[in-house]
C-alpha angles and dihedrals in degrees: 000000000000149000122255132195136169152158134215106190125207119258112278095017118138115263095198100112102019098108092044091051094050092044090054090048092048094048091055087065098055090118089063093051117020095161102073148334136225138185130183139173126212121170108310094348134093115187128189134190138189111198134216100188111223106137125034093002094191100040109034100086119145155255085053123202137205108251095234109015133060095254121128131186138196115189138184119193139018135298106211096189094048093115091059092045090048091054091051092049093046088053086057091054102265114149111205123211097199140025091236118130089223092067094070091064102074091047094048089049091050091055102037107023123219093335091067086102090079089072097056121101107193150070112283155135114204146169127207121192115198103194096185093056094029091233128147121198122194117186143174131198124264099276102019104258090155124047129232127181128188142177138183119225134171086267097053144271118328125189136179144166091245137027091239090068093053089051089057089065088068088220098102117093107221095227113146109235114230094216092044092052093049091048090051092054091044099047105022086244137033117269118220137293088035129072135182092265126068112245095021120103143182124227106244122243111269092016139109128197123216117204116190094168124027094225097046124082113263125249109249115216125180113216094177141026126180102269104248088154101047121184091204116119111247116231114231094203112080092210091053091049090053092047092049093050092046092051089053092050094049091047091049092049090048091054091048092055086073104123143121091210136065114293136195141152142246110245124190097161089243122130097264099050090041090056090051092050091049089052092047088052088058090055104037137032111259094247090063094057124088121188125196132201140155129223132211133212090228105081093206088067101033120103099162096112091057092048091049092051093050093047092050091049091058094038096235129147106265123199118198128185117188114209124205120221090245092055092050094045091051089056096054097085091046095049096045090045093054095057112095096205127039110274123175107184102114092202087080086082097063090037088055091050093046092049092051090048094049093046089064088073110016140035098206128044129185119217140188095238114148098035096104094050098042098040100037097253100155118092088232090073089065090053094054098088088056090051090054089059092046090065088083093060119082113256096241091057098048101072108023100078097034090051093052090049092048091054089059091065110098115248113256135181128234138073113315095355119193093247093050094047093046091051093048092047099047098042091057097052093091091065123090124246127298094016089065090072093062092050087054100048107028141027141332123340115241099257093050091040091057093047097053092056120086112256092241091053100046100078125209126314095267092049090051092051094044096049095042093059098025100105095049093045092049092055092046089054092048096049101045090215129217108237090208092069106051095160092051090052092049089051090052091050089051089053092056102032103034110016096041103036099032114020099035093039089052092049093046094050095043096044097041091049084070099036092254123141114218119199127193113204094185088067097066112124091243094053092046093048092048093048092056092055094055119110119236091255089068092050109035123019131159092347094310122121129212090022095171093052091048089053090053091051090047090054088063092059100249118159124268086245088070098035097049102034115127121241112273105176129218102271146135130230095263096162093054095040092054089055093042134021096005095045100100094043093048096040093056091053099039102039105017126114096268096062090056089070094048118129091196105046132049106234096196095054092047091049089054092050090049093050094049091049095049092049092050092238091122137008106236097164094130096049096043096046091051091049091046091051090051094048093049090050093044092057096038132089094278098044132095094253093059114109 
């Protein structure tokens, strides 16, 4: 895992400060690649690279060049099928100088052009500069496990693994983008291609951009879409379906054990991470496997007993770090302050802690990310059939009565309390399908979202409507969905708008902050394709989610306590912390004198939300945490108020 940066300047632009700019940008990503740095110029390009050495430690230095043609590459990630690609290229006469997976890229590009990306199985963000044809290609993997930002200036095209690196060029105007801000509040993060700053963009998951002139817009090509319309033959025998899926998972895990450095895995004791550990046990002897988890004092958030039981069952070395509430609270300002773009999923705090803990012993960690989205693990999937029936009821009737009833439930603390869930559920009922799902699982609902923005920042009614639903509508247009498979479409939307822009972004930022590479075997193309062929009976049955994965876990003899446990999530007690140990920190940022002069946020509305939350009248944990995350970012080194 690494950090990449680069510039392709326009013809005739001054080259005086180019190398210094790219060096500054590259150095800002040292946390992503502490093992080495490279910088190279070719024609109008300057490419930079910070390296975390995982494969071919001695030979994988970047930028990497074609041996005979003016083609250069910078690459972040892993290509799991590089051995197969290498064999095919060697059969065509290519002589490789290293065993690095990166080296296949310039030769694939030479043969196939920009669409070579379709042939890569991996997690990656990459840039290819073809000096002869003056073409720049920027690409991300199928589901966006690795980030890639870009911007066009009067000087040329700049790109980087993180926004902070683009800011180091001093060519980005720190102007908060209205659409980006609304998407952040709506989704807890900002889905690609948007970012928090106007004129700065992300490459979308499963897409590559082709620039043939540094001042013209790029051509956007999609090399992968979640396979709603799979050509795979569906097995009629449930046992064969389970066997096929399991073989794909084991194969994916085996490929992701590729490393020349110590390797382990994140273990919560939930179904997804247990499946990954079971697959690792098929590939490695138990004494070679290390699992890592963290525990919490608050039992409603703690999963450490489950993780310990699973680790003992497989006989692996389990490492547990128990975190006190005080330790976690003290980390909140640091974690939020280290993120270069507003991000409101509070589980980044425990993920940050877990990554730091694991990095003390390993450089690579496997995770169960993707299981909830692919195998219908979220409780909201079980609510979807009801939503289909609600379509017949007028919008204004759907939420009014349920919301009033929800407000009668007494406020209670703890993870996923009844009052919190009832409020989230009822307040979203006025939205149409499938938008209702993203009001349930992520950020602010539209009425509250509008009210927390300053009146001069909101835009007109049509702008508000367009930007609120923009991300969902864009994915619907991209996927060309089949109306006969609503749950499959919802799962695909979760992949793009929750897994990619929240879960994977969280894992990338938290792990790479500590120089740790996180790998997600459930996100291999074979596992994804197979998951979208499964009938509902394999996914949800008698109120149980992820049925087929639970059956796999059961086949390994684990206890019913593990197999049947409900989903808990990887959270922190935000509601209580805001009223307790985080109160002073949050109150200063959310109700202090500085927010009253904000041109983005409405200070009066936020003060009301804060007062209701403190009094216990309402649980505004989601809204207040998102606003707190924004305010920390706004005042920090990557925000618009930084000077």
